[in-house]
C-alpha positions in Angstrom: -3.4 75.2 -45.4 -2.5 74.9 -49.1 -4.6 76.4 -51.9 -5.5 72.9 -53.0 -6.7 71.9 -49.6 -8.8 75.1 -49.2 -10.5 74.3 -52.6 -11.4 70.8 -51.4 -12.8 72.1 -48.2 -14.9 74.7 -50.0 -16.1 72.2 -52.6 -17.2 69.7 -49.9 -19.1 72.4 -47.9 -20.8 73.6 -51.1 -21.9 70.1 -51.8 -23.5 69.9 -48.3 -25.2 73.3 -48.8 -26.5 72.5 -52.3 -29.8 70.8 -51.3 -30.7 73.6 -48.9 -29.8 76.2 -51.4 -31.8 74.5 -54.2 -34.9 73.8 -52.2 -37.6 76.5 -52.1 -38.2 77.6 -48.5 -41.6 76.8 -46.9 -42.8 80.1 -45.7 -45.7 78.8 -43.6 -45.1 75.3 -42.2 -48.0 73.0 -41.2 -48.9 73.5 -37.5 -51.3 71.5 -35.3 -52.6 71.6 -31.8 -51.1 69.4 -29.1 -54.7 68.3 -28.4 -54.5 66.1 -31.5 -51.7 64.0 -29.8 -49.8 63.6 -33.0 -46.0 63.7 -33.1 -45.6 64.0 -36.9 -47.7 64.1 -40.1 -46.1 60.7 -41.0 -47.9 59.3 -38.0 -51.4 60.2 -39.1 -52.4 56.7 -40.2 -51.3 55.2 -36.9 -53.1 57.9 -35.0 -56.3 57.1 -36.8 -56.0 53.5 -35.8 -55.3 54.2 -32.2 -58.1 53.5 -29.7 -60.4 56.4 -29.0 -59.9 55.7 -25.3 -56.6 53.9 -25.0 -56.3 51.3 -22.3 -60.0 51.0 -21.7 -60.9 48.5 -24.4 -64.1 50.5 -25.1 -65.6 51.8 -28.2 -68.5 54.0 -29.2 -71.7 52.0 -29.6 -73.4 52.6 -32.9 -76.6 51.2 -34.6 -77.4 51.0 -38.3 -79.5 54.1 -39.1 -79.9 54.5 -35.3 -82.3 51.5 -35.1 -81.9 49.8 -31.7 -83.5 46.6 -33.0 -80.5 46.0 -35.3 -77.0 44.7 -34.2 -74.9 47.1 -32.2 -71.3 47.8 -33.5 -68.5 49.4 -31.5 -66.2 51.9 -33.1 -62.9 51.8 -31.2 -60.8 54.1 -33.3 -61.1 57.0 -35.7 -60.8 54.8 -38.8 -63.9 52.8 -38.0 -65.8 55.7 -36.5 -65.4 57.7 -39.8 -66.3 54.7 -41.9 -69.4 53.6 -39.9 -70.7 57.1 -39.6 -70.5 57.6 -43.4 -72.6 54.4 -43.7 -75.4 55.8 -41.5 -74.5 54.2 -38.1 -75.6 56.4 -35.2 -75.6 56.6 -31.5 -78.9 56.5 -29.6 -78.8 58.4 -26.4 -78.3 62.2 -26.3 -74.9 62.0 -24.6 -73.6 59.3 -26.9 -74.7 61.4 -29.9 -72.7 64.3 -28.6 -69.7 62.0 -28.1 -70.0 60.8 -31.7 -70.2 64.3 -33.1 -67.2 65.5 -31.1 -65.0 62.5 -32.0 -66.1 62.7 -35.7 -64.9 66.3 -35.8 -61.7 65.4 -34.0 -61.0 62.5 -36.3 -61.6 64.5 -39.4 -59.1 67.1 -38.2 -56.4 64.3 -38.0 -57.4 62.9 -41.4 -57.1 66.4 -43.0 -53.6 66.7 -41.5 -52.6 63.7 -43.7 -53.0 65.9 -46.8 -51.8 69.2 -45.4 -48.8 71.0 -47.0 -46.8 74.1 -46.1 -48.4 77.2 -47.5 -46.7 79.6 -49.9 -49.0 82.4 -49.2 -51.0 83.4 -46.0 -53.5 86.0 -45.1 -54.2 84.5 -41.7 -51.1 83.1 -40.2 -51.2 86.0 -37.7 -54.9 85.4 -37.0 -55.5 84.7 -33.3 -58.6 83.8 -31.3 -58.9 86.9 -29.1 -61.7 89.4 -28.3 -61.5 90.8 -31.8 -61.7 87.5 -33.6 -65.6 87.6 -33.7 -65.2 90.5 -36.1 -63.6 88.1 -38.6 -65.0 84.7 -37.9 -67.8 83.5 -40.2 -71.3 83.4 -38.8 -71.5 79.7 -39.6 -69.4 78.7 -36.6 -72.1 79.7 -34.1 -73.7 76.2 -34.7 -77.3 77.2 -34.0 -79.5 74.3 -35.1 -82.3 76.1 -36.9 -82.4 75.4 -40.6 -83.4 79.0 -41.3 -80.4 80.2 -39.3 -78.1 77.9 -41.2 -79.5 79.2 -44.5 -78.7 82.8 -43.4 -75.2 81.9 -42.2 -74.4 80.2 -45.5 -75.5 83.3 -47.4 -73.6 85.5 -44.9 -70.5 83.4 -45.4 -70.6 84.0 -49.2 -71.0 87.7 -48.6 -68.2 88.0 -46.1 -70.4 89.0 -43.2 -68.7 88.2 -39.9 -70.1 86.6 -36.8 -70.2 89.9 -34.9 -72.1 91.6 -37.8 -74.5 88.7 -38.0 -75.2 87.9 -34.4 -75.2 90.0 -31.2 -72.2 89.0 -29.1 -72.7 89.1 -25.4 -69.3 88.1 -24.2 -66.0 86.6 -25.3 -64.0 84.5 -22.8 -60.3 84.2 -23.6 -58.4 81.0 -23.0 -55.2 81.4 -25.1 -54.3 82.5 -28.6 -56.0 79.4 -30.1 -59.1 79.1 -28.0 -62.1 81.3 -27.1 -65.7 80.9 -25.8 -68.3 83.1 -27.5 -71.5 83.8 -25.7 -74.6 84.9 -27.7 -78.1 85.1 -26.3 -79.2 81.6 -25.2 -76.1 80.0 -26.8 -72.3 79.4 -26.3 -69.7 78.2 -28.7 -66.2 77.0 -27.7 -63.8 77.6 -30.7 -60.3 76.0 -31.0 -57.8 76.3 -33.8 -56.7 72.7 -34.4 -54.3 73.2 -37.3 -52.8 75.6 -39.8 -51.5 74.9 -43.3 -52.6 74.3 -46.9 -55.4 71.7 -46.8 -56.9 72.1 -50.2 -53.7 72.3 -52.3 -54.2 75.9 -53.5 -50.9 77.1 -51.9 -52.9 79.4 -49.6 -52.8 79.0 -45.8 -56.0 77.7 -44.1 -57.2 77.0 -40.6 -59.0 74.0 -39.1 -61.4 75.3 -36.5 -63.2 73.0 -34.1 -66.5 74.5 -32.9 -68.3 73.0 -29.8 -71.7 74.7 -29.2 -74.8 74.3 -27.1 -77.8 76.0 -25.5 -77.2 77.7 -22.2 -80.6 76.3 -21.0 -81.4 72.8 -22.1 -79.3 69.9 -23.3 -78.7 70.5 -27.0 -75.0 70.5 -28.0 -73.0 69.5 -31.0 -69.5 69.7 -32.5 -68.4 70.6 -36.1 -65.0 71.1 -37.9 -64.6 74.0 -40.3 -62.0 74.7 -42.9 -61.5 78.5 -42.9 -59.5 80.7 -45.2 -59.5 84.3 -46.6 -58.4 85.9 -49.8 -57.1 89.1 -48.4 -55.6 90.3 -45.0 -58.0 92.1 -42.7 -61.3 90.8 -44.1 -63.7 88.2 -42.7 -62.7 84.6 -42.9 -65.0 82.2 -44.9 -65.8 78.6 -44.5 -64.8 76.4 -47.4 -67.7 74.1 -48.6 -70.3 76.0 -46.6 -73.1 74.9 -48.9 -72.7 71.4 -47.4 -74.0 72.8 -44.1 -77.5 73.3 -45.5 -80.4 71.2 -44.1 -81.5 68.5 -46.5 -84.8 69.0 -48.2 -85.1 72.6 -46.8 -85.8 75.4 -49.2 -83.8 78.5 -48.2 -85.1 82.0 -48.8 -82.8 84.9 -49.5 -80.9 86.7 -46.7 -82.6 90.1 -45.8 -80.7 92.9 -47.6 -80.2 94.8 -44.4 -78.3 92.5 -42.1 -78.5 95.0 -39.2 -82.3 95.1 -39.6 -82.3 91.3 -39.6 -80.3 91.1 -36.4 -82.0 93.8 -34.5 -85.7 93.9 -35.6 -86.2 92.0 -38.9 -89.1 92.9 -41.2 -92.1 90.7 -41.3 -91.7 87.9 -43.9 -94.1 87.9 -46.8 -96.0 84.7 -47.8 -94.5 84.8 -51.2 -90.9 84.7 -49.8 -91.2 82.2 -47.0 -93.2 79.0 -46.7 -96.3 78.1 -48.7 -99.3 80.2 -49.6 -102.6 79.6 -51.4 -105.3 81.6 -53.1 -109.0 80.7 -53.3 -110.6 78.6 -56.0 -112.4 81.7 -57.5 -112.1 82.5 -61.2 -109.8 85.3 -62.3 -112.8 87.7 -62.7 -114.2 86.9 -59.3 -110.7 87.3 -57.8 -110.2 90.7 -59.2 -113.7 91.9 -58.2 -114.0 90.4 -54.7 -110.6 89.0 -53.8 -109.5 87.9 -50.3 -106.3 90.0 -49.9 -104.6 87.8 -47.5 -103.8 84.2 -48.7 -103.2 81.3 -46.3 -99.5 81.1 -45.3 -97.6 78.4 -43.5 -94.1 77.8 -42.3 -91.5 76.1 -44.5 -90.9 73.5 -41.8 -94.3 71.9 -42.7 -92.7 70.7 -46.0 -96.0 71.3 -47.8 -96.3 72.9 -51.2 -100.1 72.8 -51.7 -103.1 72.9 -49.3 -104.7 70.2 -51.4 -101.9 67.8 -50.3 -102.5 68.1 -46.5 -103.9 64.6 -46.2 -101.0 63.1 -48.3 -98.6 65.1 -46.1 -100.1 63.6 -42.9 -99.7 60.1 -44.4 -96.1 60.7 -45.5 -93.3 59.1 -43.5 -91.4 61.3 -41.0 -88.2 60.1 -42.6 -89.0 59.3 -46.3 -86.9 56.5 -47.8 -86.0 55.0 -44.4 -87.6 52.5 -42.2 -87.5 54.7 -39.1 -90.1 55.9 -36.7 -90.7 57.1 -33.2 -90.7 54.1 -30.8 -93.5 54.3 -28.2 -94.6 52.3 -25.3 -97.7 51.5 -23.3 -98.2 49.6 -20.0 -96.2 48.9 -16.9 -92.5 48.6 -16.7 -92.6 44.8 -16.7 -95.3 44.5 -19.3 -94.7 47.1 -22.0 -96.2 47.0 -25.4 -94.0 48.6 -28.1 -95.2 50.4 -31.3 -93.5 52.6 -33.9 -95.1 55.7 -35.3 -93.8 56.5 -38.8 -96.3 59.2 -40.0 -98.6 61.8 -38.6 -101.6 59.4 -39.0 -100.0 56.6 -37.1 -98.6 58.9 -34.5 -102.1 60.4 -33.8 -103.7 57.0 -33.6 -101.0 55.6 -31.2 -101.2 58.7 -29.0 -105.0 58.4 -28.8 -104.5 54.8 -27.8 -102.3 55.9 -24.9 -98.8 55.1 -26.3 -95.9 57.2 -25.2 -93.2 56.6 -22.6 -93.6 54.4 -19.6 -95.6 55.7 -16.6 -98.0 57.5 -19.0 -95.6 60.3 -20.1 -95.2 61.5 -23.7 -92.0 60.9 -25.6 -90.2 64.2 -26.5 -90.0 63.4 -30.2 -93.7 62.4 -30.0 -94.6 65.7 -28.5 -92.8 67.8 -31.1 -94.1 65.8 -34.1 -97.6 65.8 -32.7 -97.5 69.6 -32.6 -96.3 69.9 -36.2 -98.8 67.3 -37.4 -101.8 68.9 -35.8 -100.7 72.3 -37.1 -100.6 70.9 -40.6 -104.0 69.3 -40.1 -105.4 72.7 -39.0 -104.5 74.1 -42.5 -107.5 72.2 -43.9 -109.8 74.5 -42.0 -108.0 77.7 -43.0 -109.4 80.2 -45.6 -107.9 83.3 -47.2 -108.9 86.4 -45.2 -110.6 89.5 -46.6 -109.1 91.8 -43.9 -106.2 91.6 -41.5 -105.1 93.6 -38.5 -102.2 91.2 -37.9 -100.4 91.2 -41.3 -97.7 93.5 -39.9 -97.5 91.7 -36.6 -93.9 90.9 -35.5 -92.6 89.7 -32.2 -91.4 92.9 -30.5 -91.1 92.9 -26.7 -94.4 94.7 -26.5 -96.1 92.2 -28.7 -94.7 89.3 -26.8 -96.2 90.6 -23.6 -99.5 91.2 -25.4 -99.5 87.6 -26.7 -98.7 86.2 -23.3 -101.6 88.1 -21.8 -103.9 86.7 -24.5 -102.7 83.2 -23.6 -103.4 84.0 -19.9 -99.8 83.1 -19.2 -99.2 86.7 -18.1 -100.5 87.5 -14.6 -100.1 90.2 -12.0 -98.6 89.8 -8.6 -100.9 90.3 -5.7 -98.4 92.5 -4.0 -98.3 95.2 -6.6 -100.9 97.0 -8.7 -101.8 95.0 -11.8 -101.6 97.9 -14.3 -98.0 98.7 -13.3 -96.9 95.1 -13.0 -98.3 94.1 -16.4 -95.8 96.4 -18.0 -92.9 96.1 -15.6 -92.7 92.8 -13.8 -95.0 90.2 -15.4 -94.8 86.6 -14.3 -95.6 83.4 -16.0 -97.8 80.9 -14.1 -97.3 77.2 -13.3 -93.9 77.5 -11.8 -92.0 79.4 -14.5 -91.6 82.4 -12.2 -90.8 86.0 -13.0 -90.1 87.0 -16.6 -86.5 87.9 -17.0 -85.9 88.7 -20.7 -87.4 88.5 -24.2 -85.3 87.8 -27.2 -86.7 88.2 -30.7 -84.2 86.4 -33.1 -86.6 86.5 -36.0 -89.8 88.5 -36.7 -91.9 85.4 -36.3 -90.2 84.0 -33.3 -89.7 85.0 -29.7 -87.7 83.4 -26.9 -89.1 84.2 -23.4 -86.7 83.7 -20.5 -88.1 83.2 -17.0 -86.7 82.2 -13.6 -87.9 78.6 -14.1 -87.2 78.0 -17.8 -87.9 79.3 -21.3 -90.8 79.4 -23.7 -90.5 79.7 -27.5 -93.2 81.4 -29.4 -93.4 81.2 -33.2 -95.9 82.1 -35.9 -96.4 79.0 -38.1 -99.4 79.9 -40.2 -101.8 82.7 -41.1 -105.3 82.4 -42.3 -109.0 82.7 -41.4 -110.0 79.8 -39.1 -113.3 81.2 -37.9 -115.0 82.1 -41.2 -115.4 85.8 -40.2 -113.2 87.1 -42.9 -110.5 88.3 -40.5 -107.0 86.9 -40.5 -105.8 84.9 -37.5 -102.4 83.6 -36.5 -101.5 80.0 -35.6 -98.7 80.0 -33.1 -96.7 77.3 -31.4 -95.9 78.0 -27.8 -93.1 76.1 -26.2 -91.9 73.6 -28.8 -88.7 71.9 -27.7 -86.9 74.7 -25.9 -88.7 74.7 -22.6 -86.7 72.2 -20.7 -88.4 72.8 -17.4 -92.0 72.8 -18.7 -92.3 70.6 -21.7 -96.1 70.6 -21.2 -96.1 74.2 -22.3 -95.9 73.0 -25.9 -99.2 74.1 -27.3 -101.0 75.3 -30.5 -102.8 78.6 -30.2 -104.8 80.7 -32.6 -104.9 84.4 -31.9 -106.7 87.2 -33.7 -107.3 91.0 -33.5 -110.7 92.5 -34.2 -109.6 96.0 -35.1 -106.3 98.0 -35.5 -104.5 98.4 -32.2 -106.9 96.3 -30.2 -105.8 93.6 -27.8 -105.0 90.1 -29.1 -107.5 87.5 -28.3 -107.4 83.7 -28.2 -109.5 81.7 -30.6 -110.7 78.3 -29.5 -110.3 76.4 -32.7 -107.0 74.7 -32.2 -106.9 71.0 -30.9 -104.9 72.3 -28.0 -105.6 75.5 -26.1 -102.9 77.5 -24.4 -105.3 77.8 -21.4 -104.8 74.1 -20.7 -101.2 73.8 -19.6 -101.5 70.2 -18.6 -102.5 69.0 -22.1 -99.3 67.1 -22.6 -97.4 64.8 -20.3 -97.1 65.2 -16.5 -97.3 68.7 -15.0 -94.9 69.7 -12.2 -97.7 70.8 -10.0 -99.1 67.2 -9.7 -102.2 67.8 -11.9 -102.0 64.8 -14.2 -105.7 64.7 -15.2 -104.8 65.4 -18.8 -101.8 63.2 -19.4 -103.0 62.4 -22.9 -105.0 64.5 -25.3 -106.9 61.8 -27.2 -109.0 64.0 -29.6 -108.5 63.2 -33.3 -107.2 65.8 -35.7 -110.2 67.7 -37.1 
């Protein structure tokens, strides 16, 4: 081969190599899970327009603002599901709501892939979902629905506190390097890495994480998509845009400074830090000379900033700014009257008139809102206390058993001595069976697990309801977590007459914990008290 020919060959090869040599190599290419069923990033738009369930001709039924009286629209693909959901269209039934949440997260992952780029830097390309991942994942991915919990997880995300440091992990089930199932007490979360790449154009590698979570007892479940990143190798990941996870119109209080104390046995919250509180109408001189030391306190979920506004709060719409309410029924299956409760006042009136579900049962949302409304109404009768033997009360395992005994929900088996059984093997009456475990996620809340279901106890207000100068506690027992015994949802007032004495039940609440059949139909066939028709007093 002549020298001239060799030169021409080299020059042609150099021309072929030139683009590759000039282009800067992509160190961390975009990766996505096969679950997204996408062949290339160029196909994102076509994927968004593909039917959610190809070949079936079906779509997800949605209603404007979730109102069944308005025209139903079917979202057949990701494009329309994302658009309609952003406009407030919602599914109605519990299962359809879960399907909507799952597909929304799935579709958002595909949408984000359309803007993904290879990353120049990465602190998590080697991050895998394994047993150690909980030491680096942010607490936010646990998906627990409580607004208070979300407030804490958002704060923990900003501080770099991992899921394992924030929540006690019971078990981690391994699927593959991109999937795990995390079990916490009463909860499970299925986590999947959907994609890797630079999604926010900062040249740093990110992860799209799909989180599907739900209660281990009950039917609550939801799905969210998180964009995760980290600034340095070996530290906890953080969720980008975590502030958007906060509940609307919910005032968050600060994360306890000792996260281990919060997780294991959190300190009692002070009225000044959580919820509302109120002094008396005394003058400043009278206050200093003869002051009630324990102001009335109430939970932030009451959305009340002043005791003088209780009546206005009871008249306020459940969903301000929207024409929404709780749809209730009365009568036989073929002759049902329909009504809609939009506030505490209308809900109370309709309930006293016998409205609920068909067959004389109470609607679940009706039950939950009735409880909150009547607790708010009780604040009108509360006064600041001059003394308290419950100010330091928190829900430890011992205090939970003491409270259950005060409610007469704790009984002894006839086959064993009562004094031994009361401490070792208590049972809950009315079909709940033997007590299995007590969880205290917060100082003012306890989750009681039994053979037949669960009961949630929570302190929602403090004050003097009897006028004796001694502080009492207003508790909700049951709420929405007792799937097997929804009629265990009750309001109770408990007190203590002296330091260390037993708790006692005060008969001032509209509902008494002694009357387990106060709501709905009981499982033992005693339906004498299907409706409690007493007005709020």
